[in-house]
Steps between C-alpha positions, in 0.01 A plus 500: 500500500174670599301208353692257724429715808136524401474117451672437833268757671189322362637163604582616855159670534303196370695269723426725800122517403491131457654435833265741671204341311593149604388546862133407423614177345698406815194573720288295259733204556497543877120489497515165329727351770426133543332409822687291762324178583553358855381151490537149649327258272490220750305712745286659218612841618556794276539876540547729197682831557438757232652797696718698245863518624497166688701315229767780510510485876526123497775493250694797617461558872373185669756276669558182292315177562665315795598826678228443755384170655152373437427522877594866492286577197203318658529683826517843324224409256268402787530850642492675168181302393329572826558877467412492124173320571398737780541786251315311213211439733476865595456692171367804673822539691754381244546552129303216334693579179806352681336247729251359254495127608547301811783249487411146616832404652469218748800470746474111524534454120839454356476718182858435407803733474402669161154609622633636822790670321288674239228600755758643745660705217163624385447629852834668488420663164153607601631664820754701301269583215196607699700627803318277747632285787366148537699416821749232571789751518538519127399818329568405141837661501736434219824323595 
């Protein structure tokens, strides 16, 4: 009977230690998150987002495609891009680890729904993750 208790104790302890030790493996998988590519092949336009956590946000918290109209997304993206670019062009005032690149978003070009949807959701994600506000009355809040 003591032998069975001893074996069960070892199994429980080893399971506990294995569970505690598995955290670095999970982090390693998170670090290898696939980038999200925002592209419109016909316009030869591409943005690659490598911000860890964006895939989770997109799949878990973002409203589904079709929830917003393209006009709505375009109007918000114009404001977000303008504010983003102001920050990207002023690295002495704003964190250039966040605002690394200027986004070339032309309001007269129809980038299509998918580009606008992903760009809008990235701005929502970035506002939440970095605790910033890019304007347009949307602060990256989760629904």
